[in-house]
C-alpha positions in Angstrom: -14.2 -11.4 8.8 -11.2 -11.5 6.6 -7.7 -11.5 8.0 -6.2 -8.1 8.4 -2.8 -7.1 6.9 0.0 -8.0 9.3 1.6 -4.6 9.3 1.2 -1.0 10.2 2.6 2.0 8.3 5.5 2.0 10.7 6.4 -1.6 9.7 6.7 -0.7 6.0 10.2 -0.9 4.6 9.1 0.3 1.1 5.9 0.9 -0.8 5.8 1.2 -4.6 2.8 2.4 -6.6 2.6 1.2 -10.1 0.0 3.5 -11.7 0.0 1.6 -15.0 -1.2 -1.5 -13.3 -2.9 0.2 -10.4 -0.9 -2.0 -8.0 0.6 -1.0 -4.6 3.5 -3.3 -3.6 4.3 -3.2 0.1 7.5 -4.7 1.5 7.8 -5.4 5.3 10.0 -7.7 7.3 7.2 -10.3 7.1 7.2 -10.3 3.3 5.9 -8.6 0.2 2.2 -7.9 -0.2 0.4 -6.6 -3.2 -2.9 -4.6 -3.4 -5.0 -2.9 -6.0 -7.3 0.0 -5.6 -7.2 3.7 -4.9 -8.6 6.1 -2.4 -10.5 4.3 0.3 -11.2 1.0 -1.5 -8.5 -1.7 -1.6 -8.2 -5.3 -2.5 -5.5 -7.8 -1.7 -3.9 -9.6 -4.6 -4.2 -12.2 -6.1 -7.6 -13.2 -4.8 -9.1 -9.6 -4.9 -10.5 -9.9 -1.3 -11.7 -6.5 -0.1 -9.4 -5.2 2.7 -10.9 -4.3 6.1 -11.5 -0.6 6.7 -8.6 -0.4 9.2 -6.2 -1.8 6.5 -7.6 0.5 3.8 -6.5 3.5 6.0 -2.9 2.3 6.0 -3.0 1.6 2.3 -4.6 5.0 1.6 -1.8 6.8 3.4 0.9 4.9 1.5 -0.8 5.4 -1.9 -1.3 9.1 -1.3 2.4 9.5 -0.4 3.5 7.7 -3.5 1.2 9.7 -5.7 1.9 13.1 -4.2 5.7 12.7 -4.3 5.9 10.7 -7.4 8.0 8.0 -6.0 8.4 5.2 -3.4 7.6 5.4 0.3 9.4 6.5 2.5 12.2 8.3 0.5 10.4 10.1 -2.4 9.9 13.4 -0.4 13.7 13.8 0.1 14.1 14.1 -3.7 11.6 16.9 -4.1 
């Protein structure tokens, strides 16, 4: 089994969705992580390893937030 992402949604400092490149960049105290995907299927960059289902749930929540509010997690909703 592949390693899981070392963070939960609560650990995220900032998440940025780049729709042009379909890339979700997640910043935590442990570092910056990049993923590509949408909906319930996500891959870690640069090696394109499929993320475990538990990780995909966290990434889905971050992605949906960024898309819905049109900005970065966790502050985009305050601008609406």
